[in-house]
C-alpha positions in Angstrom: 85.7 23.0 145.5 82.0 21.9 145.6 82.7 18.5 146.8 85.2 19.7 149.4 82.5 22.1 150.9 80.0 19.3 150.9 82.4 16.9 152.3 82.9 19.5 155.3 79.1 19.3 155.7 79.1 15.5 155.9 81.8 15.6 158.5 79.7 18.1 160.5 76.8 15.7 160.3 74.2 18.1 158.8 70.6 17.1 158.8 69.2 19.9 156.4 70.4 21.8 153.6 69.4 25.3 152.2 70.8 25.7 148.8 71.0 29.2 147.3 70.8 29.4 143.6 69.6 32.8 143.2 72.6 34.1 141.1 73.5 30.6 139.6 72.6 31.0 135.9 73.5 27.3 135.2 76.5 25.6 133.9 77.3 21.9 133.0 74.9 19.0 133.7 78.1 17.1 135.2 78.1 19.6 138.1 74.4 19.1 138.7 75.0 15.3 138.8 77.8 15.8 141.4 75.7 18.0 143.5 72.6 15.9 143.5 74.7 12.7 144.1 76.3 14.1 147.1 72.9 15.4 148.5 71.2 11.9 148.1 74.1 9.7 148.7 75.1 6.3 147.3 71.7 4.9 147.8 70.7 6.7 144.5 73.8 5.6 142.5 73.0 4.7 138.9 69.6 6.3 139.1 68.6 8.6 136.3 68.9 12.4 137.1 68.0 13.6 133.5 67.8 12.8 129.9 69.1 15.2 127.2 67.0 14.9 123.9 68.3 16.3 120.7 66.4 16.9 117.4 66.5 13.5 115.7 67.7 15.2 112.5 70.9 16.2 114.2 73.4 13.6 112.8 76.3 15.1 114.9 75.3 13.8 118.3 73.3 11.1 119.9 69.4 11.6 119.8 69.3 10.9 123.6 71.9 11.0 126.4 71.0 9.7 129.9 72.9 11.2 132.9 73.0 8.9 135.9 73.9 9.7 139.5 77.2 8.5 140.8 79.5 7.9 143.8 81.1 11.3 144.4 82.7 10.4 147.8 80.3 12.5 149.7 77.1 11.3 151.0 74.7 13.7 152.9 71.7 11.2 152.5 69.3 14.1 152.7 65.7 13.3 151.7 64.4 17.0 151.3 65.9 20.2 150.3 65.1 23.9 150.5 66.4 25.9 147.6 66.3 29.7 147.3 65.8 30.7 143.7 65.4 33.8 141.5 64.9 34.8 137.9 68.5 34.4 137.6 68.4 30.5 138.5 68.6 28.8 135.2 69.6 25.8 133.3 71.5 23.3 135.4 70.2 25.1 138.6 66.7 24.3 137.3 67.9 20.8 136.5 68.9 20.3 140.1 65.4 21.2 141.3 63.6 19.2 138.6 66.0 16.3 138.9 65.4 16.0 142.6 61.7 16.2 142.1 62.0 13.5 139.4 63.3 11.3 142.1 60.5 12.2 144.4 62.6 14.2 146.7 60.6 17.0 148.3 62.2 20.5 147.2 60.9 23.6 148.9 61.5 26.6 146.8 61.7 30.2 148.2 62.3 33.2 146.2 61.2 34.2 142.5 60.2 32.3 139.5 63.2 30.9 137.8 64.3 31.8 134.3 62.9 28.8 132.5 65.9 27.4 130.5 65.0 23.6 130.2 67.4 23.4 127.2 70.9 23.6 126.4 73.6 24.1 124.0 76.4 21.9 122.3 79.3 24.6 121.8 80.9 24.4 118.2 84.3 25.9 117.6 85.8 26.8 114.2 88.6 28.7 112.7 88.2 30.2 109.4 91.4 31.8 108.0 92.6 33.7 111.1 89.0 34.3 112.7 88.3 32.0 115.6 84.5 31.4 115.9 82.6 29.8 118.8 78.8 29.5 118.8 76.3 27.6 120.9 72.9 27.3 119.4 70.2 25.6 121.3 70.5 21.8 120.6 68.7 20.0 123.3 66.0 19.8 126.0 66.3 18.3 129.5 63.9 16.0 131.1 63.8 14.6 134.6 63.5 11.0 135.5 59.7 11.2 135.4 60.0 12.5 131.8 59.1 16.1 132.8 60.8 18.9 130.9 58.1 21.7 131.1 59.8 24.4 133.0 60.4 26.6 129.9 58.4 29.3 131.5 60.3 29.1 134.9 59.7 27.1 138.0 57.3 28.8 140.4 58.4 28.9 144.1 56.5 27.5 147.0 57.2 30.8 148.9 56.9 33.6 146.2 58.7 36.7 147.5 57.4 38.8 144.7 53.9 38.4 146.3 52.9 40.7 149.3 51.0 37.7 150.8 53.1 34.7 151.3 53.5 32.3 154.2 56.5 34.2 155.5 54.9 37.6 155.3 58.0 39.1 153.6 58.2 40.5 150.2 61.2 41.2 148.0 60.3 44.7 148.1 61.5 44.9 151.8 64.2 42.2 151.3 65.5 42.3 147.8 67.2 39.4 146.3 70.6 40.4 144.7 70.6 40.9 140.9 73.4 39.2 138.9 
């Protein structure tokens, strides 16, 4: 569905993108790869979007995994993006922001500080007797292509709508962002 929508944008020949991630609490790194790959186009194929680093004492998984951009059949070829964010923007949404920045793509953020989830989980499933268990402890941290992973306190927007004085002259007191 995402790629189909982006394909429509490519067909229309868009020259700018405003991406609303206010209520996107994250998801899978693979979705972030597809989104960023489509935004940047094939010129960025095989470039590093992010690296996942696990505790070296974790013997069940590779200590480090690199995630590369790929040809997804859509190429918007944009070289800057505006993203609307909120405290509900987290995880893979933040990886989109910092992944683009790690590739030196200008990202303008408008909204509120993001949640600050620069880590992720490997889901484990077990059945013990007749009880099915699923748990997801934090098992890795994400880093962009420049090795930056320090958004654990959230990413501060360029235009902070929690402030009464910002370049747009608006505040979330007058224009509240939806809460998830």
